[in-house]
C-alpha positions as CSV (number, residue, x, y, z in Angstrom):
1,M,4.0,-17.7,-14.6
2,N,1.8,-15.6,-16.9
3,R,1.5,-11.9,-16.4
4,N,-2.1,-11.9,-15.0
5,L,-1.3,-14.5,-12.3
6,G,1.9,-12.7,-11.3
7,A,0.0,-9.4,-11.0
8,F,-2.7,-11.1,-9.0
9,W,-0.3,-12.5,-6.4
10,I,1.5,-9.1,-6.2
11,G,-1.8,-7.4,-5.7
12,L,-2.7,-9.9,-2.9
13,V,0.6,-9.1,-1.1
14,G,0.0,-5.3,-1.5
15,A,-3.5,-5.6,-0.1
16,T,-2.3,-7.7,2.8
17,I,0.4,-5.1,3.6
18,T,-2.1,-2.3,3.4
19,L,-4.8,-4.0,5.5
20,S,-2.3,-5.0,8.2
21,A,-1.4,-1.4,8.9
22,Y,-3.1,-1.2,12.2
23,S,-2.6,-4.8,13.4
24,Q,1.2,-4.8,13.5
25,T,3.8,-2.9,15.4
26,F,7.0,-3.1,13.2
27,V,6.4,0.1,11.2
28,S,4.0,3.0,11.6
29,P,0.6,2.7,10.0
30,T,1.4,5.5,7.5
31,Q,4.5,3.7,6.3
32,C,2.7,0.4,6.0
33,I,-0.1,1.9,3.9
34,T,2.4,3.7,1.7
35,I,4.4,0.5,1.1
36,G,1.2,-1.5,0.4
37,L,0.1,1.1,-2.1
38,F,3.5,1.0,-3.9
39,V,3.3,-2.8,-4.1
40,L,-0.2,-2.5,-5.5
41,M,1.0,0.0,-8.1
42,F,3.9,-2.4,-9.0
43,G,1.3,-5.1,-9.5
44,L,-0.7,-2.8,-11.8
45,L,2.5,-2.1,-13.9
46,V,3.2,-5.8,-14.2
47,R,-0.4,-6.5,-15.3
48,E,-0.3,-3.7,-17.9
49,G,3.0,-5.0,-19.3
50,F,5.2,-2.1,-18.4
51,I,7.3,-4.3,-16.2
52,S,8.0,-7.9,-16.9
53,L,9.0,-10.5,-14.2
């Protein structure tokens, strides 16, 4: 899988986690948004080449 496609899928997962903050009851909305933003940042680092999968 190339770097762009991997970063795209990681970004989709991060966006899904962030946007689901108020529609789930497992963790608090603040924790959900924080986790989602960390996943998005991880995707950015993969895209820029700082982290390789």
